[in-house]
N, C-alpha and C positions, 0 to 999 in steps of 0.2 A: 237630500240624498238621492243619487241616481238610482232608479229602479232597474232591476235585472230581470231578463226574461229567458225562458226556454221554450222551444217549439218542438213537439214530437209529431212526426208525420206518419200516417198510416195510408197505404194505398199506392196508386199509380204515379206516373210522371206528372200528370196534371196536378196532383196533390203536392208533389215535391215543388213544382214551380209556384203553386199558390203559397206554399210555405215561405219561399224566397220573398214573395210580395208581402206576406204578413210580417216577416222580419223587417222589411223596409218600412212598413207602416208603423210598427212599434218603435223603431229607431228614430223615425221622423217625429215621434211623440216624446223623444228624449230618453228612451230606455237603451240599455246595452245588453248584449248577449252574454250568457253564461252556459257552461255545459253541465253545471251542477244543479239538479232539481232541488236539492236541500237548501241551496243558496238563492233560489229564484224568488222574486216577488210576484211574477206572473208566469203561470204554466199554461201554454196554449196547445191543445190537442187538435190537429187537423185530420179529420177522419175520412174513412172510406166506407162504402156500404155494399161493395160488390159481392162479398161472401160473408157467411154467418160468423166466421171467426173474427171479423172486424168488430162486430158488436161485443164479443167476448173480450177482445183486447181492450176496447174502450172502457167497459165497465170494470174490468180488472184493474186497469190503470187508475181509474177514478177512485176505486176503493183504497188503493195505496195512497193516493193524494189526499184523501179525507183525513187519514191519520196524521199526515204531515201538516195539513191546514189546521187541525185541532191544536197542534203545538205552536203554530204560527198563524194566528187569526188574521193578520194583515195580508197574507198571501191571497192572490186571486187566481181562479181557474177559469179558463175559457175553452169552449168546444165549438169548432167550426167545421165546415166541409160537408161532404155528401151525406154522412150519417145524421148530422145535425139538420140538414135540409129535409131529410126523410122523416126523422123521428120528432122533430119540432119540440113540443113541450114534454115529451116523454123523458128526455134526458134530465131535465130539471126535476121531474117527478121521481125518477129513480135515483138521482144524485143531487140532492139539494145543496151540496157544497159547491156546485158550479155557479159562478158569478155571471157569466155571459155566454149566450148561445147565438151563433149566427150561421147562415147557410152559404151556398155556393155563389150567390149573386151579390153579396155585400161584404166581400173580403176587406175592402177599404174602410169599413166602419168598425173594425175590431177595437182600435184604441179608444174611439168615442164611446163604444158600449161599455168598455171597462171603466172609463171615467164616470159614466152614468151610474154604474153599479156602485162604485166607490162613493159617489156623492150622495146617493139615496140610501145606501145600505141595503138595497134590495137587488135580487138577481134580475137580469134583463134577458129577453129573447127577441131577436129580430130575424125573421125568415121572410125573404122576399119571394113572391110567387113567380113562376116562370112566365106568367102573363104580363109582368111588368114590361113596358115598352123597351125595346133594345136601346134606344137613345138614352134611357134613364139608368142603364146598367154601366158600371165602370169596367171597361175591358181591362184584363189584368195588366197589360203593358202600360196603362195609364197611371199605375201606382208605383211608388218608390220600391226599390228592390235591394236586397242584401244577398249577393251571390257568394257562395263559399269558394268557388273555383273561378278565377278571372279569365281562364283560357277557354272555358266551355260554357255554353248557355242554352237555356230553353227559350223558344220563341212561340208563344201561343198565336196560332193563326185562325183558330176557330174554337168556339165554345158551343156546347150543346150537341144534340144528335137527333136526326130525323128518322132513324131506323127504328124498327119495332121488334127486336130480337126477343123471343119469348122468355129468355132467362135473365135479361138485363134490366137493372133498375136505373141505369144512367140517364135515359131520357126524362125520367120523372124528377130527378134531382138536379140535372144540369140544364133542362129545358130544350127548346128548339135550337137548331143550328143557327149560329150567328157568325159570319165571317168578318175578320178584321180587314179593313180596306187595304188593297194591294200596296199602295204607296206608303201607307203607315207602317206596314211590315218591313218594307225596304228601308225606310228611315230608321226603324229600330235596329235592323241588322247592320246598317252602316255605322250607327252609334256604337254597337257592340264591337265591331271590327276596329274602330278607332280606339276603343278602350283595351284592345289586346285579345279579344276573343278570336280563336282560330277554328273552333268547332262548335256547331250549333245544331240543335234538334228542333224541327218544326213540330208543334204539338196540335192535335185535334182529336176529337172522338172518331172522326172519319175524314182524314185529310184529303182523300180522293175527291170528296164532294165540295172541297173548299171553293167558295165563290158562287155557288148556285143560288144563294139568296141575294147576290149582288147583280148578277147578269144571267140572262136566259140563254146566252150562247154557250158554246162548249165549256166544260169545267176549266177553271183557271189554275189548277194545281200544277200542271206541267209547266205553264208559263212562270209560275212562282218559283218552282225549282230552278229553272234556268236563270232567272233574274237574281235570286239569292246566291247562286253559285258563282255569279260574275262579280259579286262585291269584293273589292280589293281587300285582301287580308284574311278572308274566309277560306280555309283550306279543306274543311270537311263539313258536309251537310248531311244530316240524317233526318228521318221523319217517322212519326208514329202517331196513331195507328191507321193503316189503310184498311179498307174493306174489300175483300176479293171481288165482289160483284161490281165494284166501281174502279177496278184497276184497268185503266184504258191504255191502248197502244201509245198514245202521245206521252203518257206518264213514263212508260217503260223507255221510250225514246229519249226523254229528258234525262232519265237516270243514266242511260248508257252514254249519252253525248256530253254531259256536263262534268268536267273534270273534278269538280269539288264534291259532287254527290257520291257518297260512299257506296261500295259494292256490298250492301246489306239490305235485305228486305224482310220485314216482319209481316207475315201474311197469315192471319188467324184462320185456321181450318175449322175448329170447333168439333166437327165430326166428319167421318168419311162415308157415312151412310146417307144416301139421298132421302130416305124416309125421315131420318132424324133431322137432317138439314131443313126439310120442309116444315117439320113440327117446330123447329127453332125460328122459322121465318128468316132464313139467312139469304135467300135470293139467288142461290147458285147450286149446282150439282157438283159432285166430286169430280166428274169429268171436266166440267167447265173450270173448276179450280185448278186442276192439273194442267189444263191447256194454257191457262194464264201464267202459271208457274213456269212451264216450259218456254213460253215466249220470253219471259224475263231472263231466264238462264241462257237462251239463245242470243239475246242481245248483250248479256254480261256474263261471259263464261266463268268469271271468277266470283260470281255472286254467292254470298252466304245467305241462307234462308232460315229464319226462325218462325215459330208459330205458337198458337194457343190451341189446346184441345181440352174439351170437357168430357169427363168420364161419368157415366151414370145419369145422363139426361133422362127425365121421365119417359118410360116406355122403351128405353134402349134394350134391344134383345141381344142374344149371343151373336146372331147374324149381323146386326147393326155394328156391334163392336168389332167383329171380325173384319168388316169392311174398313173400319177406322184403322186397324192395324195394317191392312193392305195399302191404304192410301199413304199412311205415315211411312211405310217402308219404301213405297214408290217415290215419294217426295224427297226422301233421303235428307232430312233436316239436319242443319248444323246444331240446332238446339231447339228445345220446346218447353213452354210453360204448360204443364199439365195440371188440371184442376179437377177436383171432385165436385160434382154438381151441388150447389148450395141454393135452396129455395129462398127467394127474397120476396117478402110480403109486398103485394102490389104488382107483381109480374104475372104473366099468363102461366108460366111454368109452375109457380108456387101453388096454383089451383089444381094441379094434376096429381094430388096426393095419392089417389088410387092407383097411379102408375109408377110411383117411386120405386127405384131399384133397391134391392136389399143391400145393406152396408157391406156384408161379407163378399157379395158378388162384385160390388164396386171396388173394394180393396184388392181383390184378385185381378180385376181388369187393369187397375191402376198400375200394379207392379208389372204386368205383361206389357203394357204400353211403354213403361219406363225402359224396359229391356230393348225394345225396338228403337226407341229414340236415341238411347245412349250408344247403341251399336252403330247407327249411321253417323252420329256426332263424332265418335272415335275414329271411324273410317275417314271422314272428311278432314279431321285434324291430322291424322297420320299422313294424308296426301300432301300436307303442307311442309312436312319435314324436308329440310334442305333449302327451302326458299328463304329469301331475304325479305322481311316484312317491314313496312313503315309502322312504327309504334309511337303513339302519343302517350308519354309517361304521366302516370297519375301520382307517383311517389313510391316510397318503399313498400315492399310486401308486408302484409300484416303479420306474417310469421317470421320474417327474417329481414332485418334492417339493411343487410348487405345485398339484398335482392331488389331490383326495381320491378315495378308492375305497370302495365299500360295496356291500351287497346289498339288493335289493328284497324284498318279501314273496314274490314269485315266484322268489326265489333267483337273480335276474339281477344280474350284476356291472355296476356303473355307475361311470364315471369323470367327474368334473366339476371344473373349476377353482375356486379360492377366492381371495379377496383376503386376504392375511395368512396367519397360521398355519392349518394344517388343523385343524378341530375335533377334539377328543379322540375316540379310538376308543370306540365305544359310544354316540355321540351320534346322535340321529335328525335327519334333514333332509328337507325337501321339495325334490325335484329335478325340473325339467322336462326331459323327454327331447328331445334335439335331433338325435341321430344314432344310427346303429346299425352293428354288424358281426355276424357269425355268432355270436361268442362273448361279446360285451359290448355295453353301451349307452354313449352319451355324453350329457351333460346340462349344465344350468346351475342353480346354486343359487337356489332361491326363498326358503327360510327355514330356519333352525334351529328345530326344534319338539320339544316334549316331549309333545304331546297324543297320545293313543292313537287309532288308526284303528278304525272299526267297520264290518264288512262288512255288506252288505245280506243279510238273511235270506231265503232262498228255500225255499218249501215243497218237501219231498222225499218226501212221502207216497206219491207214485206210483212211486217207484223200485222 
């Protein structure tokens, strides 16, 4: 009998992409996907450890799965990803119903570990240390993949991180930066384009530093953006995440001059206070951040900008937070992911318990920041009313089957009604924007189109 599997993903785009690889590995082992946990023979949880609620989500889910496994003893449970890498044997100690635990460096071993657990009747755990030589680690693209959407894809260009942000656990669980060779990335992109992919996102913990472990000459990321954008069939190129301290003029130039590179930049601020930024070890000041943001907008006038901001970093004063509000207002973001500081064991910030900000103060600041961000987001959306936008359709709206939903090149969600069936996912459409909210746009269909867009080339020699 063919075994069925379910994968549940917690966390960032890197985890989502890892889950596509995990699905490919399980299907290469003869399993088939199911959406029903009650019907699954294997339940795999791919975890994140950036914030504390990730731990709560995992153990809450494992508690539910225990009762299910008690009724179906043949079912297997596996836990992988960042939290597994960090907590190692703790997961099996707290949740003995788990059959297999693996980390961030051995995704390709998931099926073998499940086989081993089934053969021995004993749980297994395999966590590879970050000290394992790079040549012994399987780069994600070397594994089989099962993609849900054939027209869009993730492409991992780099794993690990060499930064030392005081709040971040990622370097501990993902290890040092390792860049995938330039030509191997292009080969992967050409293969995706040949299979029908029109939009891709380049992934890395700090994409701006791509290639520094390959060559000591200037960073290769700008060269990579240009090369990927020239692959026939690729109409949209995105990337995440860049680090503001490493956003260089040549990268801005490549974004502005490459027609396929989308007019969207995710540039994490984290704090607008120079004092807090220094405590975070971010490597830039608020003024330097705003200067680089201004340079990007000068090169790409239609640029949409999103960000990450942490509220309540240890020692954050009222004056520090006021500066964050000022910078957020000046930056006029299109959207922002705002987070309450979460201490992660093993990070420098977690040891600053004597400087933790009171929860009620954090809650008040969080709401005040939300007002500033949503005000600028709404204003920038309102400015797009009347424009015709190119939308890549994702399918029907979740709330109305007669309404299509998709994303613009600026990564803005657009909902628009259609007569008859919603065009197939992966279809391009011209949509006139007729209304706006803080988090989405409304529009009306102008035409279904297959023609590519070409951005206006703007000189960036003065950057």
